[in-house]
C-alpha positions in Angstrom: 182.6 -18.6 101.5 184.1 -20.1 104.7 183.6 -18.0 107.9 181.2 -15.7 106.1 179.4 -13.0 108.2 175.8 -12.2 107.6 176.9 -8.8 106.5 179.2 -10.2 103.9 176.6 -12.6 102.6 174.0 -9.9 102.4 176.4 -7.7 100.4 177.3 -10.5 98.1 173.7 -11.3 97.2 172.6 -7.6 97.0 170.3 -7.4 100.0 170.3 -5.7 103.4 171.3 -7.4 106.6 167.7 -7.0 107.8 166.4 -8.8 104.7 168.9 -11.6 105.3 168.0 -11.8 109.0 164.3 -12.0 108.1 165.1 -14.8 105.7 166.9 -16.7 108.4 163.8 -16.4 110.6 161.6 -17.9 107.8 160.3 -14.7 106.2 161.7 -15.2 102.7 160.9 -16.1 99.1 162.2 -18.8 96.8 164.2 -16.3 94.7 166.1 -15.1 97.8 166.7 -18.7 99.0 168.1 -19.4 95.5 170.5 -16.4 95.8 171.7 -17.4 99.3 172.2 -21.0 98.2 174.1 -20.0 95.0 176.4 -17.6 97.0 177.2 -20.4 99.4 177.6 -23.0 96.7 174.9 -25.3 98.1 171.4 -26.4 97.1 168.3 -24.7 98.5 167.5 -27.9 100.3 170.9 -27.8 102.0 169.9 -24.5 103.7 167.1 -26.4 105.5 169.3 -29.3 106.5 171.9 -27.0 108.3 172.1 -27.2 112.1 170.6 -24.3 114.0 174.0 -23.2 115.1 174.6 -21.6 111.7 177.1 -24.2 110.5 177.0 -25.9 107.1 179.6 -28.0 105.4 181.2 -26.9 102.1 180.0 -29.3 99.4 183.4 -28.9 97.7 186.0 -29.3 100.4 184.0 -30.6 103.4 185.1 -27.7 105.7 182.6 -26.3 108.2 181.2 -22.9 107.2 180.0 -20.8 110.1 177.6 -18.0 109.4 178.3 -15.5 112.1 175.9 -12.8 113.2 177.3 -9.4 114.0 175.6 -6.9 116.3 175.0 -3.7 114.4 
């Protein structure tokens, strides 16, 4: 899911953008973290290892994946 927006990720895992935003601020649950990690193809622990800029690296191809926030 390279260059995935927060909106696209929220839709893919079946939550609202608000829920996903809250999760990114630390207000989340393990089941939601598991959904996010699965959608991104990473482990839950990788979500915590990501730099604060919102960039993670694809575990399959090594490309940078930037999670962009859109103003709604």
